[in-house]
N, C-alpha and C positions, 0 to 999 in steps of 0.2 A: 504496500499499498503505500501512495504519496508520503513524504515527508518532507514538511516547511520549515526552513529553520527562519528566526529573525537575528540577526547579527547584526553590529554596529559596536564598538568598541566602546565608545565614547556614550556613559549613561546618557538616562534622561532626551532619548533620540525620541521614544515613543514604538519601542518595541513590545510591549507588554500589553499597553492599550491596543497596537492592531494584529496582536498575536490573539486577543481574546476578543477582536469583533470578530475576526477570523473564525474562528474555533465557534461562536456562538450562531454567525449564521449561515455555516455547514450541517452546526447538527438542527439547526429550526426546516432543514431541505430532506432531515429523516436519518444523517448520516452521523456513523458509530468517529467520535472523535475525541483521540488523547491526546492531551496537553502534556509537554516533560516540561516543568517547571527549569529551567537550572538558573534562574534568576536569584540570585543570596538573598534579595529583600523578599524573594515569593509571593509575588501580588498576589499571581493566579493565585496560588492554593489558599490565600488569606479570603478572595474571592467566594473559593469554593467553599467553604465553612461560613459564607453568609445563605439566605433563605433564598431558593428560586432554583439552584443548577440545573439544567437541565442533566436528566439522568441517563443520557447517550453522550456525556462527555464526563471522561475519565482523565483524572489530573495525576501526575506520577514526579514526585519532587526525591529530592533527599538524593539526587543524583550529581555522582562525580566524573574527574579526568577519567576514573580509570571503571564507570558500569553505564557513562552514558552510550556510548553504541549499542553494549550490553539490551538497556534499558530500551534505546529506538525498535532498534528489531524484534522485542519483546511486545512491545506495543505496535508494529505492524501488521502483528500476527492476530490481531484482534478488531482493530480499527482499520478503517477507511482511510482516517487521512491520522498522522501523527501531527504534532504542529509542535518545534523544540526552542519554547524563550529563554536563549542568550543571557549569559553575561553581560555584562560591560568592561566587556577587558579583552585582548585581545591573548585566549589564556588557549594549551590544550586542548579542552574539554569545547572550545569553540570551534578550534582546529578539526576535531572528530567528526564534530556535529555537522560541521560543513561536509564533509568529505562522504555524512550517509544521507546528505542532500537531494531531493530531486529539482527544489525550487528552494533558493536561498533571496528572501527578502532584506535590504539593507533600508531601513528606516532613517530619514537625516529633514532637520527642521530647516530653515534659511539660517543657520550658520557655517562661518567658516570651520567651525568646532566641528561641527557633527559632520560637514563635507569631507575634514578631510580623517573622523573616524571610518566615514564609509571608503575611504581608499585604501583603510588599512582591510581593513573587512574584503573587497575585491582583492588586496593581494594576497591575504591566505585561503580566497580563493584560486584566485593563480596558482598556487602551491601547490589545490589539494588537487585541482585539475591535473597536473602531474606527474603526481604519486600515484593517483587513481588510473592517470593516462583516460580520463573521458571527460567533456563539459559538462559541467554544473551550470544549470540556468541560474542567472541571479536578475535582480533586479533590483532599482531605487524607488522608495516609497515617500514621496515627499509628506511632512507629518504635519500637525497644528499649524493649519495651515489655514489662514484668513478666508470667511464662506463669502467676502465680496473683493474685498482688499487684498493684490499679491502683494509686497513688500517687496523692497528694495533689493533685502538682501537674500530673500526670497530668490527673487529673480536672477539676484546673479551664481546664485548658486545653482540654479537649474541650468544655465549657460554654462558655468565650467562643467557640468558633467556629461550636457550634452555634446561640447569641446570635444570633452577626453571619448566621445564613445561610449559612454554610458547610460544603458536603459533605466528608463524612465517609466512607471506608472501613470497609463492615464490617469486614473482617479488616487489625488490627494485624499490622507486626513483630514479632516477640517476640523477643527476644532470645538469641539462642542460640549456644554454642560454633559449632555445626557452618556458620555463618555469621561467623566469624571465619575458623576452618580452610578454605575455602575462599580465599580470599588468601595462605593460608600454604602451600597444595600443591597449589591448582588442581582440576579436573574439576571434576562436579558435585558435587551434593548426593549422589546413588543415587553415585556412588561413593567418597566418602570411606569411614572403614575403621571400622567399628560398634568396635572393640578398642579404638581409639584417638579417637575422638568420641563425644561422649554425644546421649542422646535422639535421631537420627537419621531416623526416623521423623518423630517429633514436627515437626520442623525442614523435613522435605519435604511434610507434609502441611499446615502453614500459608503456607508457597510455592506448593502446590497451586492453594490458597485465595484466593490474593490473587492469582495470575494465572487463575484462572477469575472473579475480581468485574474484574480490568481488562478481558479480552474481554465480558463485558456490559457495560460503558459504552463498548466501544467499539463496539458492537452499536449499544448506542442513541443514541450519536452520531452515527452512520450511519445509523441508522432520523428524527432530527433534521435533519439535513443534506438529506436527502432529501425529505423533507416544507415543509421551508421554502421 
């Protein structure tokens, strides 16, 4: 079953939010999803302890550099999708998980620090490609973007990525109160109270568009692998 890893050595880039949005949207479609919570902060594990976690999302935590590969393999045996939320460092664990991935999603905010972290991730991917002698599909997703206005910093980062030939998701993760509320109240976007959280419909559409693009990219990666 496909493995999607979320990686950026710079902390706070939006990895955990992006990973949780994907997990909940895939689960809403009826898929069995396993999330390997390899972030030391364990935000997704904490979310899972709140009310409303879908039954078809399994959370696997307490993984290490030595066990992450086995954890991914075990999760693949029972889940239709395996999502790995990686720690914000360029560690052996991150490298090992990238080596197992069918798709690496690199969340980046509109800052040069995030872009540098993304560049480190891409170097890790290139190294793993050489070691495994296979291409690893990867792309940047821009996170915490404005709903209406694109900042000058974000435009600059986008231009740098495009100039470097880096693939970018057409769907950015827009800054939404609903995404923050997931970690405070639990559940999914669909179960949040619209009386307490604004623009849930827009957050849902954004998450669905992102998840849909992930599926398209996974299918392309599988087709490319079969043709190789």
